C-alpha positions in Angstrom: -70.7 54.3 19.2 -71.0 57.5 17.2 -68.0 58.5 15.0 -66.6 61.9 14.2 -64.0 63.3 11.9 -60.6 64.0 13.5 -58.1 66.8 12.5 -54.5 67.0 13.5 -52.2 69.8 12.4 -48.6 70.6 13.3 -47.7 74.3 12.5 -44.0 74.7 11.9 -41.4 77.0 10.4 -40.8 76.6 6.6 -40.2 72.9 5.8 -37.6 71.7 3.3 -39.3 72.1 -0.1 -37.9 69.1 -1.8 -39.0 66.8 1.1 -42.5 68.4 1.8 -44.6 66.1 -0.5 -43.2 62.9 1.1 -43.4 64.5 4.6 -47.1 65.2 4.1 -47.9 61.8 2.8 -45.9 60.0 5.5 -47.5 62.1 8.3 -51.0 61.2 7.1 -50.2 57.5 6.4 -48.4 57.0 9.7 -51.0 58.6 12.0 -53.9 57.0 10.2 -52.3 53.5 10.3 -51.7 53.8 14.1 -55.3 54.9 14.7 -56.6 51.9 12.7 -54.2 49.5 14.5 -55.6 50.7 17.9 -59.2 50.3 16.7 -60.0 54.0 16.8 -60.4 54.3 13.0 -61.6 51.7 10.6 -60.6 50.5 7.1 -63.5 52.6 5.8 -62.2 55.8 7.3 -61.5 58.5 4.7 -58.1 60.3 4.9 -57.3 63.8 3.6 -53.6 64.8 3.7 -52.5 68.5 3.9 -49.0 69.8 3.5 -47.9 73.5 3.0 -44.6 75.2 3.6 -45.6 75.8 7.3 -47.8 72.9 8.2 -48.4 69.1 8.1 -52.0 68.0 8.7 -54.4 65.2 8.3 -58.2 64.7 8.6 -59.3 61.2 9.3 -63.0 60.3 9.0 -65.1 58.1 11.3 -62.9 58.1 14.4 -64.4 57.0 17.7 -63.7 58.3 21.2 -62.8 55.0 22.7 -61.7 51.7 21.1 -63.6 48.5 21.9 -62.2 46.2 24.6 -60.6 43.1 23.1 -59.5 39.7 24.2 -55.8 39.1 24.4 -54.1 35.7 24.6 -50.5 35.5 25.8 -48.2 32.5 25.7 -46.3 32.5 29.0 -44.0 29.5 29.0 -43.9 25.7 28.6 -46.0 23.8 31.1 -42.8 22.0 32.3 -41.3 25.3 33.2 -44.4 27.0 34.8 -45.7 24.1 36.9 -43.8 21.7 39.2 -44.4 18.0 39.5 -47.3 18.5 41.9 -48.9 21.0 39.5 -48.1 24.1 41.6 -46.8 27.3 40.1 -43.1 27.8 39.9 -41.4 31.0 40.9 -40.8 31.7 37.2 -44.5 31.6 36.5 -45.4 33.7 39.4 -42.8 36.3 38.4 -44.2 36.3 34.8 -47.8 36.8 36.1 -46.7 39.6 38.4 -45.2 41.4 35.4 -48.6 41.3 33.8 -50.2 42.8 36.9 -51.9 39.7 38.3 -51.2 37.4 41.3 -51.2 33.7 42.1 -54.9 33.6 41.8 -54.6 33.7 38.1 -52.8 30.3 37.9 -56.1 28.5 38.0 -57.4 30.5 35.1 -54.5 29.6 32.8 -55.3 27.2 29.9 -53.0 24.8 28.1 -52.2 24.7 24.4 -50.2 22.1 22.5 -49.1 18.6 23.4 -46.2 16.9 25.0 -43.0 19.0 25.4 -44.6 21.7 23.2 -47.5 22.2 25.7 -47.6 25.8 26.9 -49.5 27.9 29.4 -51.8 30.6 28.0 -53.1 33.6 29.8 -56.4 35.1 28.5 -57.3 38.6 29.5 -59.6 41.4 28.5 -57.7 44.5 27.4 -59.5 47.8 27.7 -59.6 49.8 24.4 -57.6 53.0 24.2 -59.3 56.4 24.6 -58.9 58.8 21.7 -56.5 61.0 23.8 -54.3 58.0 24.6 -54.4 56.6 21.1 -53.8 59.9 19.3 -50.9 60.7 21.6 -49.3 57.3 20.6 -50.2 57.7 17.0 -48.7 61.2 16.7 -45.5 60.1 18.4 -45.3 57.1 16.0 -46.1 59.2 12.9 -43.4 61.8 13.7 -40.8 59.2 14.5 -41.3 57.6 11.0 -41.2 60.8 9.0 -38.5 60.8 6.2 -36.7 63.8 7.7 -33.6 64.7 5.7 -31.9 66.3 8.7 -33.0 66.9 12.3 -32.5 70.1 14.1 -32.4 70.7 17.8 -34.1 73.9 19.1 -35.0 75.3 22.5 -38.5 75.5 23.8 -40.2 78.7 25.0 -39.3 77.8 28.7 -35.7 78.5 27.9 -34.5 75.2 29.5 -35.7 72.3 27.5 -34.8 71.3 23.9 -36.5 69.1 21.4 -35.6 67.7 17.9 -37.6 68.0 14.8 -37.1 68.9 11.1 -38.0 72.6 11.9 -39.2 74.4 15.1 -42.9 73.7 15.7 -45.1 76.5 17.0 -48.6 75.1 17.1 -50.6 71.9 17.5 -54.3 71.4 16.6 -56.2 68.3 17.5 -60.0 68.4 16.9 -62.5 65.6 17.1 -65.3 67.3 15.3 -65.4 70.5 17.4 -63.9 69.0 20.6 -60.2 69.5 21.5 -58.3 66.3 22.1 -55.9 66.7 25.0 -52.5 65.7 23.6 -49.0 67.2 23.8 -46.1 67.0 21.5 -42.8 68.9 21.0 -43.5 71.1 24.0 -46.9 72.1 22.6 -50.4 71.5 23.9 -53.1 70.8 21.4 -55.8 73.5 20.8 -57.9 74.9 18.0 -55.8 77.9 16.9 -53.6 78.0 13.8 -52.1 80.6 11.6 -52.8 81.5 8.0 -50.6 83.2 5.4 -47.7 85.2 6.9 -48.7 88.4 5.0 -52.2 87.9 3.5 -54.3 86.2 6.2 -57.4 88.1 7.5 -56.5 87.4 11.1 -53.3 86.8 13.0 -54.8 83.8 14.8 -57.3 81.6 13.0 -59.7 79.8 15.4 -60.9 76.6 13.8 -64.6 75.7 14.3 -64.2 72.0 13.8 -62.3 69.4 11.8 -64.5 69.8 8.7 -64.0 73.5 8.6 -60.2 73.3 8.5 -59.6 73.5 4.7 -62.3 76.1 4.0 -61.3 78.4 6.9 -57.7 78.3 5.8 -58.6 79.2 2.3 -61.0 82.0 3.1 -59.7 83.5 6.3 -56.1 82.3 6.2 -55.3 82.9 2.5 -53.7 79.4 2.4 -54.5 76.4 0.1 -53.5 73.6 2.6 -53.8 70.7 0.2 -50.6 69.9 -1.6 -52.3 68.4 -4.6 -54.9 71.1 -4.8 -52.2 73.8 -4.7 -50.2 72.0 -7.3 -53.2 71.8 -9.6 -53.9 75.5 -9.1 -50.3 76.4 -10.1 -50.5 74.2 -13.2 -53.7 75.9 -14.2 -52.2 79.4 -13.7 -49.0 78.5 -15.5 -51.0 77.2 -18.6 -53.3 80.3 -18.6 -50.4 82.8 -18.3 -48.4 81.0 -21.0 -51.4 80.9 -23.3 -51.8 84.7 -23.1 -48.3 85.0 -24.5 -48.9 82.3 -27.1 -46.1 80.3 -25.5 -45.8 77.1 -23.4 -44.1 76.6 -20.0 -41.3 74.1 -19.7 -42.6 70.7 -18.3 -40.8 69.7 -15.1 -42.6 67.7 -12.4 -39.8 68.0 -9.9 -39.8 71.8 -10.2 -43.6 71.9 -10.0 -43.4 69.9 -6.7 -40.7 72.1 -5.3 -42.6 75.3 -6.1 -45.8 73.9 -4.7 -43.8 73.3 -1.5 -42.6 77.0 -1.4 -45.9 78.9 -1.7 -49.1 78.8 0.2 -51.2 81.1 -2.0 -49.8 80.8 -5.6 -49.9 83.7 -8.0 -48.3 83.2 -11.4 -46.7 86.3 -13.1 -44.9 86.9 -16.3 -41.4 88.3 -16.3 -38.8 88.8 -19.1 -35.1 89.4 -19.7 -33.0 91.0 -22.4 -33.1 89.1 -25.7 -29.3 89.3 -26.0 -29.0 86.6 -23.4 -30.6 84.1 -25.8 -27.2 83.9 -27.6 -26.2 81.6 -24.7 -27.2 77.9 -25.2 -30.8 77.6 -23.9 -29.9 74.6 -21.7 -27.7 77.0 -19.6 -30.4 79.7 -19.3 -33.1 77.1 -18.5 -31.1 75.5 -15.9 -30.1 78.7 -14.1 -33.7 79.9 -14.1 -35.0 76.6 -12.8 -32.3 75.7 -10.3 -31.5 79.1 -8.8 -34.8 81.0 -9.1 -37.5 78.3 -9.5 -38.8 80.0 -12.6 -40.7 78.3 -15.4 -39.0 79.3 -18.7 -41.3 79.9 -21.7 -40.8 78.1 -25.0 -42.2 78.9 -28.4 -44.1 76.4 -30.6 -40.8 74.9 -31.8 -39.5 74.3 -28.3 -37.1 77.2 -28.5 -36.5 79.3 -25.4 -37.9 82.9 -25.4 -36.9 85.8 -23.2 -40.0 85.4 -21.1 -40.5 83.3 -18.0 -43.2 82.6 -15.3 -42.8 83.4 -11.6 -44.9 81.6 -9.0 -45.3 84.3 -6.3 -46.6 83.7 -2.8 -48.4 87.0 -2.6 -51.2 88.6 -4.6 -50.7 92.4 -4.5 -53.1 94.7 -6.4 -50.1 96.0 -8.4 -47.7 93.2 -9.3 -45.2 95.3 -11.1 -42.9 95.6 -8.1 -42.9 91.8 -7.7 -42.2 91.3 -11.4 -39.5 94.0 -11.5 -37.8 92.5 -8.5 -37.6 89.1 -10.0 -36.3 90.5 -13.3 -33.5 92.3 -11.4 -32.6 89.1 -9.6 -32.5 86.8 -12.7 -30.4 89.3 -14.7 -27.1 88.7 -12.9 -27.6 84.9 -13.1 -28.0 85.1 -16.9 -25.1 87.5 -17.1 -23.0 84.9 -15.2 -24.0 82.2 -17.7 -23.1 84.5 -20.6 -19.8 85.3 -19.1 -19.0 81.6 -18.5 -20.0 80.7 -22.1 -17.9 83.5 -23.6 -14.8 82.7 -21.5 -15.0 79.0 -22.1 -15.0 79.4 -25.9 -11.6 81.2 -25.7 -10.0 77.8 -25.2 -10.6 74.7 -27.3 -11.6 71.4 -25.8 -8.4 69.9 -27.2 -6.3 72.3 -25.2 -8.0 71.2 -22.0 -7.5 67.4 -22.5 -4.0 67.2 -21.1 -5.1 69.0 -17.9 -7.4 66.0 -17.2 -4.2 64.4 -16.0 -4.4 66.7 -12.9 -7.9 65.4 -12.1 -8.1 62.2 -10.1 -10.8 59.9 -11.4 -10.3 57.3 -8.6 -7.3 56.8 -6.5 -7.1 53.1 -7.6 -8.0 53.8 -11.2 -5.8 56.8 -12.1 -6.7 60.2 -13.5 -9.4 61.4 -15.8 -6.8 61.5 -18.6 -5.9 57.9 -18.2 -9.5 57.0 -18.1 -10.2 59.1 -21.3 -7.3 57.2 -23.1 -8.8 53.9 -22.2 -12.3 55.0 -23.4 -10.8 56.3 -26.6 -9.1 53.0 -27.4 -12.2 51.0 -26.7 -14.4 53.5 -28.6 -12.2 53.0 -31.7 -12.4 49.2 -31.4 -16.2 49.3 -31.1 -16.6 51.7 -34.0 -14.5 49.4 -36.2 -16.8 46.5 -35.3 -19.8 48.7 -36.2 -18.1 49.6 -39.5 -18.0 53.2 -38.4 -15.1 55.7 -38.6 -12.5 54.7 -35.9 -10.8 58.1 -35.9 -14.1 60.0 -35.2 -15.0 57.7 -32.3 -11.5 58.0 -30.8 -11.6 61.8 -31.1 -15.1 62.1 -29.6 -14.0 59.9 -26.7 -10.8 62.0 -26.2 -12.8 65.2 -26.0 -15.7 63.8 -24.1 -14.5 64.8 -20.6 -12.8 68.0 -21.5 -15.8 70.2 -20.7 -15.5 69.1 -17.0 -12.7 71.7 -16.8 -14.9 74.6 -18.2 -16.4 77.3 -16.0 -20.0 76.5 -17.2 -19.8 72.8 -16.2 -18.1 73.8 -13.0 -21.1 75.9 -12.1 -23.7 73.5 -13.5 -22.4 69.9 -13.5 -25.7 68.8 -15.0 -24.6 70.4 -18.3 -21.6 68.1 -18.8 -21.7 66.6 -22.3 -24.2 69.3 -23.4 -21.6 72.0 -23.2 -19.0 69.7 -24.7 -21.2 69.5 -27.8 -21.5 73.3 -28.1 -17.8 73.9 -27.5 -16.8 71.2 -30.0 -19.0 72.8 -32.7 -17.4 76.2 -31.9 -14.0 74.6 -32.3 -14.9 73.4 -35.7 -15.2 69.7 -35.0 -17.5 67.5 -37.1 -21.1 67.4 -36.0 -20.9 63.6 -35.6 -18.1 64.1 -33.1 -19.9 66.9 -31.3 -23.1 64.9 -31.1 -21.3 61.9 -29.7 -19.7 64.0 -26.9 -23.2 64.9 -25.6 -24.8 61.6 -26.3 -22.2 59.4 -24.6 -23.8 60.1 -21.2 -27.1 58.7 -22.5 -29.2 57.0 -21.2 -28.8 58.9 -18.0 -31.9 57.4 -16.3 -34.8 55.0 -16.9 -36.7 55.9 -20.0 -34.0 58.3 -21.2 -33.2 58.6 -24.9 -30.4 56.4 -26.4 -27.4 57.7 -28.3 -28.1 57.9 -32.0 -25.6 56.7 -34.7 -22.7 54.3 -34.5 -20.1 56.8 -33.3 -22.3 58.0 -30.4 -23.1 54.4 -29.5 -19.5 53.4 -29.6 -18.4 56.2 -27.2 -21.4 55.7 -24.9 -20.7 51.9 -24.6 -17.0 52.4 -24.1 -17.6 55.0 -21.4 -20.1 52.9 -19.5 -18.0 49.7 -19.8 -14.9 51.4 -18.5 -16.8 52.6 -15.5 -18.4 49.3 -14.8 -15.2 47.2 -15.2 -13.1 49.7 -13.3 -15.3 50.2 -10.3 -16.4 46.6 -10.1 -12.9 45.4 -10.6 -11.5 47.2 -7.5 -14.2 45.8 -5.3 -16.7 48.6 -5.2 -19.7 46.3 -5.8 -23.3 47.6 -5.3 -24.9 46.2 -2.2 -28.6 46.3 -1.4 -29.9 49.7 -2.3 -26.5 51.3 -2.2 -24.9 52.0 -5.6 -22.8 55.1 -5.2 -21.2 54.8 -8.6 -24.4 54.0 -10.5 -23.2 50.7 -11.7 -26.7 49.3 -12.1 -27.6 52.3 -14.2 -24.5 51.9 -16.4 -25.2 48.2 -16.8 -28.8 48.9 -17.9 -27.6 51.6 -20.2 -25.2 49.2 -22.0 -28.0 46.6 -22.3 -30.5 49.1 -23.6 -28.1 50.4 -26.3 -27.3 46.8 -27.4 -30.9 45.6 -27.3 -32.9 48.6 -28.5 -30.6 50.1 -31.1 -30.0 47.2 -31.8 -26.2 46.4 -32.2 -24.7 43.0 -33.1 -21.9 43.1 -30.4 -21.5 40.0 -28.2 -21.6 41.1 -24.6 -18.8 38.8 -23.4 -16.4 40.0 -26.0 -17.2 43.7 -25.1 -16.5 43.1 -21.4 -13.3 41.1 -22.1 -12.0 43.8 -24.4 -12.8 46.6 -21.9 -11.1 44.7 -19.1 -8.0 44.3 -21.3 -7.5 48.0 -21.6 -6.6 48.3 -17.9 -3.1 47.8 -16.6 -2.3 44.2 -15.6 -3.2 43.6 -12.0 -5.3 46.7 -11.5 -8.6 44.8 -11.6 -9.6 41.5 -9.9 -8.8 38.3 -11.7 -12.5 37.4 -12.0 -13.8 40.8 -13.1 -14.9 39.6 -16.5 -17.1 36.8 -15.3 -18.3 38.9 -12.3 -19.4 41.8 -14.5 -21.0 39.5 -17.0 -23.1 37.8 -14.3 -24.0 41.2 -12.8 -25.2 42.4 -16.2 -27.2 39.2 -16.9 -29.0 39.8 -13.6 -29.8 43.4 -14.7 -31.0 41.9 -18.1 -33.4 39.6 -16.3 -34.9 42.5 -14.4 -35.1 44.6 -17.6 -37.0 41.8 -19.4 -39.3 41.1 -16.5 -40.3 44.8 -16.5 -41.2 44.4 -20.2 -43.7 41.7 -19.1 -41.8 38.6 -20.3 -42.3 35.4 -18.3 -39.4 34.1 -16.3 -39.5 30.7 -18.0 -39.4 32.3 -21.4 -36.4 34.5 -20.4 -34.4 31.6 -19.1 -35.2 29.6 -22.2 -33.7 32.3 -24.4 -30.7 33.2 -22.2 -29.6 29.6 -22.3 -28.6 29.8 -25.9 -28.3 33.6 -26.5 -24.5 33.6 -26.0 -24.4 37.4 -25.4 -26.2 38.4 -28.6 -28.3 41.0 -26.9 -29.7 42.4 -30.1 -31.6 39.2 -30.6 -33.1 38.9 -27.1 -36.4 40.7 -27.7 -37.3 39.1 -31.1 -36.4 35.7 -29.7 -38.6 36.3 -26.6 -41.5 37.4 -28.8 -41.1 34.2 -30.9 -41.1 32.1 -27.7 -44.1 33.9 -26.4 -46.0 33.2 -29.7 -44.8 29.5 -29.6 -45.9 29.0 -26.0 -49.4 30.1 -26.8 -49.8 27.1 -29.2 -51.6 24.0 -28.0 -48.7 21.6 -28.8 -46.1 23.8 -27.1 -46.1 22.0 -23.8 -45.9 18.6 -25.4 -42.9 19.6 -27.6 -41.2 21.3 -24.6 -41.7 18.1 -22.6 -40.3 16.0 -25.5 -37.3 18.3 -25.7 -36.7 17.9 -22.0 -36.9 14.1 -22.5 -34.4 14.3 -25.4 -31.9 16.2 -23.2 -32.2 13.7 -20.4 -31.6 10.8 -22.7 -28.6 12.6 -24.3 -27.1 13.3 -20.9 -27.5 9.6 -19.8 -26.0 8.4 -23.1 -23.0 10.6 -22.8 -22.4 9.5 -19.2 -22.8 5.8 -19.9 -21.1 5.5 -23.2 -18.5 8.2 -22.6 -19.1 9.5 -26.1 -19.2 13.1 -27.2 -22.5 13.4 -29.2 -22.3 17.1 -30.0 -21.0 16.4 -33.5 -22.3 12.9 -34.0 -23.9 12.1 -37.4 -26.7 9.8 -38.2 -26.1 6.7 -40.3 -29.3 6.1 -42.3 -28.4 2.4 -42.8 -28.7 1.8 -39.0 -32.2 3.2 -38.8 -33.9 -0.2 -38.3 -37.4 0.9 -37.1 -39.9 2.7 -39.3 -40.6 5.2 -36.6 -36.9 6.3 -36.4 -36.7 6.5 -40.2 -39.8 8.6 -40.3 -38.5 11.0 -37.6 -35.1 11.3 -39.4 -36.9 12.1 -42.7 -39.2 14.7 -41.1 -36.1 16.4 -39.6 -34.5 16.5 -43.0 -37.6 17.9 -44.6 -38.2 20.8 -42.2 -34.5 21.7 -41.4 -34.1 24.0 -44.5 -37.3 25.9 -43.6 -36.4 26.2 -40.0 -32.9 27.4 -40.9 -34.3 29.9 -43.4 -36.7 31.4 -40.8 -33.8 31.6 -38.3 -31.5 33.3 -40.8 -34.2 36.0 -41.4 -34.9 36.5 -37.7 -38.4 35.1 -38.0 -38.2 33.2 -34.7 -41.9 32.7 -34.2 -42.1 30.9 -37.5 -39.0 28.9 -36.8 -40.6 27.5 -33.6 -44.0 27.1 -35.3 -42.6 24.8 -37.9 -41.5 22.4 -35.2 -45.2 21.5 -34.5 -45.1 19.3 -37.7 -42.6 17.1 -35.8 -45.0 16.2 -33.0 -46.6 13.0 -34.5 -43.2 11.6 -35.5 -41.6 12.4 -32.1 -44.6 10.7 -30.3 -44.3 7.7 -32.6 -40.6 7.4 -32.0 -40.7 7.4 -28.2 -43.6 4.9 -28.3 -42.0 2.4 -30.6 -38.2 2.9 -30.5 -35.9 1.8 -27.6 -33.0 4.3 -27.5 -31.2 2.7 -24.6 -30.9 -0.7 -26.4 -28.1 -3.3 -25.8 -26.6 -2.8 -29.3 -24.1 -0.1 -28.7 -23.9 0.9 -32.4 -27.7 1.2 -32.7 -27.8 3.1 -29.4 -25.2 5.6 -30.6 -27.0 6.1 -33.9 -30.3 6.8 -32.1 -28.6 9.1 -29.7 -27.2 11.0 -32.7 -30.7 11.2 -34.2 -32.0 12.7 -31.0 -29.0 15.1 -30.9 -30.0 16.3 -34.3 -33.6 16.7 -33.2 -32.5 18.7 -30.1 -30.3 21.1 -32.2 -33.3 21.7 -34.5 -35.7 22.3 -31.6 -33.4 24.6 -29.7 -32.2 27.1 -32.4 -34.3 30.0 -30.9 -34.4 29.0 -27.3 -34.0 26.0 -25.0 -37.7 25.1 -25.1 -37.3 22.5 -22.4 -37.3 25.4 -20.0 -40.9 26.0 -20.8 -41.9 23.0 -18.6 -41.1 22.6 -14.9 
């Protein structure tokens, strides 16, 4: 059967720009998957997705007009239920067959499957393949039902009586199998071959499509529309770069903004605008944010990354004289920049310190008190952490005290994304030390995966304190993340704490940090198990973080067994374990270690002795093999300890390989579980000494299953 390319387009009013990319991808994937499932398209069918502000479309290659018939087997019911003692059909079986559209004559055609009580009646039939019209109707309905629509709207159809629901009112439906119209209906529309081009720049009001393959070219030439989202995005990028290069500047990089602008225009035209240089007195973060968020402009930066008074506009029209478009955009942006300047000037009339007490009027959480109470807890914890890091306690406490004051400024009220950033500017204006000001901004970091970490002990102290307070507080009142729901960002806070401790790195035991943070809350405010709960929660995040860094699960568990919260050591220890595991003797030593642990456990249970601090008595080492093992342990212990002290974990583990022949000889010739209790205890002490030596970096017994 010959195949042809299929085009489906839904013409709508302007779609939500932030959702357009996903809508286009979902529409194409959903419709194609349904066609393939029905046998109308194959796994080799090519798929081209199109998404512009006013349309969702997909072209699927190699689509047939009718799917092949196929054999279908249906399990009806157990034989004992479907047939009576004489082998005649029961009413239940006849009713089931009737539901399938067949009568009693089909009973003789049923086959049996299974044995005994599990034996069932199977009905085999030949199912006619779907026609393209039937299959596409179903596929379109399925694709639309699965669209990730942010919010549905109900609108009335042209008949004035009926209403339908969709993300935006739909005005046209195209379904072409090559050049043939496929008879389908959706959202009150009947499929045809007519669509619309650009609202203002199309050559014709109604664009009549020749066939499926002509769709993209006709829209571009006759309709003045680039229907492909990716092609339109690439065109905008090219024009942005070219326009910036002419000015010897570079546009700000922002993929989210680029996606949003791509979803706003059908025929991009990049133009250069500018504003008065006096506005550059305002922090560039404010100007950049207002241009991006409110106007969707691309600010231009100089070679040093400093904002200039020029910006790029992505227009949806291409007039011969673009001066009116440029002038209009310059007039629009000016009040926005003026507002930013006004906020900045007004905010600097009051110090951050003068705003702190007013945080007492801001509720942080109804079960956790006000922002002022939270700030006081964070300040106390920041000072404690700073002292542990041998940094200035007073600076850390001051930075923490001022860290939330910018929440009460006009600028942050208008642009919440600038919290911390504006706090730094205002702190410097108030004459605070640069270390304090930097910590105010940096305490929010890392804000997302891959974000930069706070730099310096003071900034790290405040960042850790802020995140720990949030984590302990919210977790401690029962607001635990579930599934993909984490409204307070506790997973993000936990990962931020771990990254600061691991990647900075900082020698601050995790358990002690969590316990200290919990102690800053009033008695009874948090759950009794909050410390252990949060520690377990963070260790789960740690495992995920380490897996993402391509460490093996066995290696991770081996290190976590003995890490004892020293997060700053986790990466070098894992790297040491990875190097050790690559050695030929690693599995044998890991297995020996596991054997040692099992023997120790059995000895402790049977003898009731605590072997943790047991010492070896050389005089009781009767066998040559145990004397040799004891001597080899004494010989390499100083080297292993030296490597451990210097953080050379790979070398610490590598030196263990010299023990292998002595361990093998010991287990072959020495009976640990002997009758003589004194000998048995001494040999157990020897193995305890061996186990301690082998497990300094990680519990290597975890490397074998």
